[in-house]
C-alpha positions as CSV (number, residue, x, y, z in Angstrom):
1,M,-180.1,64.3,-89.0
2,N,-177.4,66.9,-89.8
3,H,-178.1,70.2,-88.0
4,S,-174.9,71.9,-89.2
5,N,-176.8,74.3,-91.5
6,L,-178.9,75.4,-88.5
7,E,-176.1,76.1,-86.1
8,A,-176.2,79.7,-84.7
9,A,-172.8,81.4,-84.8
10,E,-170.9,80.6,-81.6
11,P,-167.3,80.3,-80.4
12,Q,-166.0,76.7,-80.4
13,D,-165.4,76.5,-76.6
14,D,-165.6,73.3,-74.6
15,F,-168.8,74.1,-72.8
16,S,-170.9,71.1,-71.8
17,A,-174.6,72.0,-71.2
18,A,-175.5,68.8,-69.3
19,V,-178.6,70.5,-68.0
20,D,-180.6,67.3,-67.9
21,N,-178.0,65.9,-65.5
22,Q,-178.4,68.2,-62.5
23,E,-175.3,66.8,-61.0
24,G,-173.3,68.9,-63.5
25,D,-170.4,71.0,-62.3
26,Y,-172.2,74.3,-62.8
27,A,-175.2,73.2,-60.7
28,E,-173.5,73.1,-57.3
29,P,-170.7,75.5,-56.3
30,L,-167.8,74.0,-54.3
31,E,-168.9,73.7,-50.7
32,I,-166.6,74.0,-47.6
33,D,-167.4,72.7,-44.2
34,L,-166.7,76.0,-42.5
35,D,-167.3,74.8,-38.9
36,A,-165.0,71.8,-39.3
37,A,-162.4,74.0,-40.9
38,E,-162.5,76.5,-38.1
39,G,-162.2,73.7,-35.6
40,L,-159.0,72.4,-37.3
41,T,-157.4,75.8,-37.4
42,G,-158.5,76.7,-33.8
43,S,-158.8,80.3,-34.9
44,P,-162.0,82.3,-35.4
45,A,-160.0,84.7,-37.7
46,A,-159.2,81.7,-39.9
47,G,-162.8,80.8,-40.0
48,E,-163.7,84.3,-41.2
49,Q,-161.2,84.0,-43.9
50,L,-162.7,80.7,-45.0
51,H,-166.1,82.3,-45.1
52,A,-164.8,85.1,-47.3
53,L,-163.1,82.5,-49.5
54,A,-166.3,80.5,-49.9
55,E,-168.2,83.7,-50.8
56,E,-165.6,84.7,-53.4
57,M,-165.6,81.2,-54.9
58,A,-169.5,81.3,-55.2
59,V,-169.3,84.6,-57.0
60,D,-166.6,83.3,-59.3
61,T,-168.7,80.2,-60.1
62,T,-171.7,82.3,-60.9
63,Q,-169.7,84.7,-63.1
64,H,-168.0,81.8,-64.9
65,Y,-171.4,80.1,-65.6
66,L,-172.9,83.4,-66.9
67,Q,-169.9,83.9,-69.2
68,E,-170.2,80.4,-70.6
69,I,-173.9,80.6,-71.4
70,G,-173.6,84.2,-72.7
71,A,-171.6,82.8,-75.7
72,K,-174.8,81.0,-76.9
73,P,-176.9,83.2,-79.2
74,L,-180.6,83.0,-79.5
75,L,-182.0,80.6,-82.1
76,T,-184.1,81.9,-85.0
77,A,-187.7,80.8,-85.3
78,E,-186.8,78.4,-88.1
79,Q,-183.9,76.8,-86.2
80,E,-186.1,76.5,-83.1
81,K,-188.9,74.8,-85.0
82,T,-186.5,72.4,-86.7
83,Y,-184.8,71.5,-83.4
84,T,-188.0,71.0,-81.5
85,Q,-189.4,68.7,-84.2
86,A,-186.2,66.7,-84.0
87,V,-186.5,66.6,-80.2
88,K,-189.9,65.0,-80.6
89,R,-188.3,62.3,-82.7
90,G,-185.8,61.6,-79.9
91,D,-182.8,63.5,-81.3
92,F,-180.5,64.0,-78.3
93,N,-178.2,66.5,-80.0
94,A,-181.2,68.7,-80.9
95,R,-182.4,68.5,-77.3
96,Q,-179.0,69.7,-76.0
97,K,-178.9,72.5,-78.5
98,M,-182.4,73.7,-77.5
99,I,-181.3,73.7,-73.8
100,E,-177.9,75.4,-74.4
101,H,-179.4,78.2,-76.3
102,N,-182.1,79.0,-73.8
103,L,-180.1,79.0,-70.6
104,R,-179.8,82.8,-70.9
105,L,-183.6,82.9,-70.7
106,V,-183.5,81.0,-67.4
107,V,-180.9,83.5,-65.9
108,S,-182.9,86.4,-67.1
109,I,-186.0,85.1,-65.3
110,A,-184.1,83.9,-62.2
111,K,-182.7,87.4,-61.6
112,H,-186.2,88.7,-60.9
113,Y,-186.4,86.4,-57.8
114,L,-183.3,87.5,-55.9
115,N,-183.7,88.4,-52.3
116,R,-186.3,85.6,-51.8
117,G,-184.1,83.3,-49.6
118,V,-182.5,81.3,-52.4
119,S,-179.1,81.9,-54.0
120,L,-178.9,82.9,-57.7
121,L,-177.2,79.6,-58.7
122,D,-180.0,77.6,-57.0
123,L,-182.6,79.7,-58.7
124,I,-180.9,79.0,-62.0
125,E,-180.8,75.3,-61.3
126,E,-184.5,75.2,-60.5
127,G,-185.2,77.3,-63.6
128,N,-183.2,74.8,-65.7
129,L,-185.5,72.0,-64.5
130,G,-188.5,74.1,-65.6
131,L,-186.8,74.7,-69.0
132,I,-186.3,70.9,-69.5
133,H,-189.9,70.2,-68.5
134,A,-191.1,72.8,-71.0
135,L,-189.0,71.3,-73.8
136,E,-190.6,67.9,-73.0
137,K,-194.1,69.3,-73.3
138,F,-193.6,71.9,-76.1
139,D,-195.5,71.4,-79.3
140,P,-194.1,73.7,-82.0
141,D,-197.3,73.4,-84.1
142,R,-199.4,75.3,-81.5
143,G,-198.1,78.7,-82.6
144,F,-195.9,79.7,-79.7
145,R,-192.2,80.4,-79.8
146,F,-190.4,78.2,-77.3
147,S,-189.1,81.1,-75.2
148,T,-192.6,82.3,-74.7
149,Y,-193.9,78.9,-73.7
150,A,-190.9,78.0,-71.5
151,T,-191.2,81.2,-69.5
152,W,-194.3,80.0,-67.7
153,W,-192.6,76.7,-66.7
154,I,-189.4,78.3,-65.6
155,R,-191.2,80.8,-63.4
156,Q,-193.4,78.0,-61.9
157,S,-190.4,75.9,-61.1
158,I,-188.5,78.8,-59.5
159,E,-191.4,80.0,-57.5
160,R,-192.2,76.6,-56.0
161,A,-188.5,76.1,-55.1
162,I,-188.4,79.5,-53.3
163,I,-191.3,78.6,-51.1
164,N,-190.0,75.1,-50.4
165,Q,-186.4,76.0,-49.8
166,S,-186.8,79.2,-47.9
167,R,-189.3,78.1,-45.3
168,T,-189.2,75.7,-42.4
169,I,-192.9,75.1,-42.8
170,R,-193.8,74.5,-46.4
171,L,-197.0,76.1,-47.8
172,P,-199.6,74.2,-49.8
173,V,-199.2,74.4,-53.6
174,H,-202.4,76.5,-54.0
175,V,-201.2,79.0,-51.4
176,V,-197.9,79.3,-53.2
177,R,-199.8,80.0,-56.4
178,E,-201.9,82.6,-54.8
179,L,-198.9,84.2,-53.1
180,N,-197.0,84.5,-56.3
181,Q,-200.0,86.0,-58.1
182,V,-200.2,88.7,-55.5
183,L,-196.4,89.3,-55.6
184,R,-196.4,89.6,-59.4
185,A,-199.3,92.0,-59.2
186,K,-197.5,94.1,-56.6
187,R,-194.3,94.2,-58.8
188,H,-196.4,95.1,-61.9
189,L,-197.9,98.0,-60.1
190,E,-194.6,99.3,-58.7
191,T,-192.6,98.9,-61.9
192,H,-195.2,99.8,-64.6
193,L,-198.6,101.2,-63.6
194,L,-197.5,103.6,-60.9
195,P,-194.5,105.0,-62.8
196,E,-196.8,105.6,-65.8
197,K,-198.9,107.8,-63.5
198,G,-195.8,109.7,-62.4
199,Q,-195.5,107.8,-59.1
200,H,-191.9,106.7,-59.2
201,N,-190.4,104.6,-56.4
202,A,-193.9,104.3,-54.8
203,D,-195.1,101.3,-52.9
204,A,-198.3,99.7,-54.3
205,R,-201.3,100.2,-52.0
206,L,-203.0,97.2,-50.6
207,E,-206.3,98.2,-52.2
208,D,-204.7,98.5,-55.7
209,I,-203.2,95.1,-55.4
210,A,-206.5,93.6,-54.3
211,E,-208.3,95.2,-57.2
212,L,-205.8,94.0,-59.7
213,V,-205.9,90.3,-58.5
214,Q,-209.6,90.6,-57.7
215,R,-209.4,89.4,-54.1
216,P,-210.5,90.9,-50.8
217,A,-207.9,93.3,-49.3
218,D,-207.7,91.2,-46.1
219,E,-206.8,88.1,-48.0
220,V,-204.1,90.0,-50.0
221,A,-202.7,91.3,-46.7
222,E,-202.4,87.8,-45.3
223,L,-200.7,86.5,-48.5
224,L,-198.2,89.5,-48.4
225,A,-197.4,88.7,-44.8
226,L,-196.4,85.1,-45.9
227,G,-194.1,86.6,-48.5
228,E,-192.4,89.2,-46.3
229,N,-188.6,89.2,-46.3
230,T,-187.0,91.8,-44.0
231,T,-183.7,92.0,-45.9
232,S,-183.4,95.4,-47.6
233,L,-182.5,95.6,-51.3
234,D,-180.0,98.4,-50.2
235,T,-178.1,95.9,-48.1
236,P,-174.4,96.0,-49.2
237,L,-173.0,92.8,-50.6
238,D,-170.4,91.1,-48.5
239,A,-168.2,90.4,-51.5
240,D,-168.5,93.9,-52.8
241,P,-169.5,96.6,-50.2
242,G,-169.7,99.1,-53.0
243,S,-172.7,97.3,-54.5
244,S,-176.1,96.3,-53.1
245,L,-178.7,93.6,-53.8
246,V,-180.6,96.0,-56.0
247,D,-177.6,96.2,-58.3
248,L,-178.1,92.4,-59.1
249,I,-181.7,92.7,-60.0
250,A,-182.5,92.7,-63.7
251,D,-183.9,96.0,-65.1
252,E,-187.4,95.0,-66.2
253,S,-187.5,98.0,-68.5
254,G,-184.3,96.9,-70.3
255,H,-184.2,95.6,-73.8
256,S,-182.3,92.3,-73.6
257,P,-182.6,89.9,-76.5
258,E,-184.6,87.5,-74.4
259,N,-187.0,90.1,-73.2
260,T,-187.4,91.7,-76.6
261,V,-188.2,88.4,-78.4
262,T,-190.5,87.2,-75.6
263,Q,-192.4,90.6,-75.5
264,Q,-192.8,90.7,-79.2
265,E,-194.2,87.2,-79.2
266,L,-196.6,87.9,-76.4
267,N,-197.8,91.1,-78.0
268,G,-198.6,89.2,-81.2
269,L,-200.4,86.5,-79.3
270,A,-202.3,88.9,-77.1
271,S,-203.6,90.8,-80.2
272,G,-205.0,87.6,-81.6
273,W,-206.6,86.6,-78.3
274,L,-208.2,90.0,-77.9
275,E,-209.9,89.7,-81.2
276,K,-211.9,86.8,-79.9
277,L,-213.5,89.0,-77.2
278,S,-216.7,91.1,-77.7
279,D,-216.1,94.8,-78.4
280,K,-217.0,95.7,-74.8
281,Q,-214.8,93.0,-73.2
282,R,-211.9,94.0,-75.5
283,Y,-212.2,97.7,-74.6
284,V,-212.4,97.0,-70.9
285,V,-209.3,94.7,-70.9
286,Q,-207.3,97.2,-73.0
287,R,-208.2,100.1,-70.7
288,R,-207.7,98.2,-67.5
289,F,-204.2,96.9,-68.4
290,G,-203.0,99.7,-70.8
291,L,-202.8,97.4,-73.8
292,N,-202.4,98.6,-77.4
293,N,-201.4,102.1,-76.2
294,F,-204.6,102.7,-74.3
295,D,-204.3,104.7,-71.1
296,I,-204.8,102.7,-67.9
297,A,-208.2,103.2,-66.2
298,T,-209.7,102.2,-62.9
299,L,-213.0,100.4,-62.7
300,E,-214.7,103.7,-61.6
301,E,-213.4,105.5,-64.6
302,L,-214.6,102.8,-67.0
303,A,-218.0,102.8,-65.3
304,D,-218.4,106.5,-66.0
305,E,-217.2,106.1,-69.6
306,L,-219.6,103.2,-70.3
307,T,-222.4,104.4,-68.1
308,L,-222.3,101.2,-66.2
309,T,-221.9,100.3,-62.5
310,R,-218.5,99.6,-61.2
311,E,-219.6,96.0,-60.4
312,R,-220.8,95.4,-64.0
313,V,-217.4,96.6,-65.4
314,R,-215.7,94.2,-63.0
315,Q,-217.9,91.4,-64.2
316,I,-217.1,92.2,-67.9
317,Q,-213.4,92.2,-67.0
318,Q,-213.7,88.9,-65.3
319,E,-215.6,87.3,-68.2
320,A,-212.9,88.5,-70.6
321,L,-210.1,87.2,-68.5
322,V,-211.8,83.8,-68.2
323,K,-211.9,83.7,-72.0
324,L,-208.3,84.7,-72.3
325,K,-207.2,82.1,-69.8
326,K,-209.0,79.4,-71.9
327,Q,-207.0,80.7,-74.9
328,L,-203.8,80.2,-73.0
329,I,-204.7,76.8,-71.8
330,S,-205.7,75.7,-75.4
331,K,-202.2,76.8,-76.5
332,G,-200.6,74.5,-74.0
333,V,-199.9,76.8,-71.2
334,G,-200.6,75.0,-67.9
335,R,-203.3,76.3,-65.5
336,D,-200.7,76.6,-62.7
337,A,-198.6,79.0,-64.8
338,V,-201.4,81.4,-65.7
339,L,-201.4,84.6,-63.5
């Protein structure tokens, strides 16, 4: 099948996106046996220079990779559907095209997981595996854009890799899932809900996190303890003392093409799912999470508005979320990927 009429405009560079072969050059930066090199030189100063060289090379490798994939524009919905249908028929070129043009999505997601004990390149590599898995399972006839569907699998692949690679003792999969749910809730509070209430740069309270994930506060505290990392985001970078780790983290309020497309897709899907709820369930969910321009409300505030008990409002919210989760699963989003 000729896909020439579907090609997105791009420079004709010699970029090989052999993502399915994880032995590709971009996947592993050049490694130097620093201890052996220091022994050969017999000089600690030489060893320090080699350390600096290795760090510089790692930065260069990352920058080169980001520049390469940045040349690949997003596919239109029509191109995406045509390519994914071709992938289902075993078209290798279509598969490569889908992978190449979604590598930026992987990087966009991977940047949110910096400072978790895994390098950016390793995060990207794990995310690429999730991207490939998503492409293998994606059904274009279910109504999702591929970027929306793939996001769940990319996040899942990265999160599991972080836990497995950054710990001597590996945590069970269900604990990893619970930990990531709590960490996402904490991040959501600190980057969205608290700033909307005028509380900028504030840390999320344990009680608020527990309420959002509907778990006892002591369980949330134990999970947060598992995810602690003592490295400050303000720690200067070795390769660039003028910058810090926080400078490398993507701005979640930014409007990158990937975020814009995904958010628009999610907004459209969410509106359709909400229509399947009862009026009371829909109102509770919209108020609790600030959907459709509603102000965010606590369980207590909703209880007063609806003249119900706090527990009854919580039950209505839970019933609604169960229905929404079933909608996600029916659309092909795996259980493990649902928050």
